[in-house]
C-alpha positions, 0 to 999 in steps of 0.5 A, a space after each residue: 499499500 505504501 509503495 502504491 502511495 509513493 508511486 502515485 505521489 511521484 506520478 502526480 508531481 511529475 505530471 503537475 510539473 510537466 503541465 506547469 512547464 508547458 503552460 509557462 512556455 505557451 505563447 513565449 518566444 525567445 525574442 520576448 525573453 531577449 527584450 525582457 533581459 535588455 530592459 532589466 536594470 540593476 535593482 540594488 545600489 552600486 555599494 551593495 553590489 560591490 559588497 556582494 561581489 567582494 563577499 563572493 570572492 572572499 568566500 571562494 578564497 577562504 574555500 580554497 584555503 580551508 580545502 588546502 588545509 584539509 589536504 595537510 591535516 593528519 586526522 581523518 575526521 579533521 580532514 573531512 570536517 575541513 573539507 566539508 567547511 570548504 565546500 560550504 564556503 564554495 556554495 556560499 560563494 556560488 549563492 552570492 554570485 547568483 544574487 549578484 547576477 540577479 540583482 546587480 546586472 
């Protein structure tokens, strides 16, 4: 019974996502998106955008530093913890870069 419910839930989610994607693309052309892209301006101030850009760079630098320290660590647990921290910092950098792309371009 549980497997049937999981299967039905999966089918329902997949079907609804497909319908939504089709609905969003109906009537839209590539030219519509190009015009919209050109019309968009930076939403945040230059100072805020500069801070986001610097934070993305800092997180990326720290990520590389922490991963390098994980390579030098002797204990396996410390090595794993430092590597996880490096990956988390890398993800923060990616998040800041995406925010910059959306709000500052």
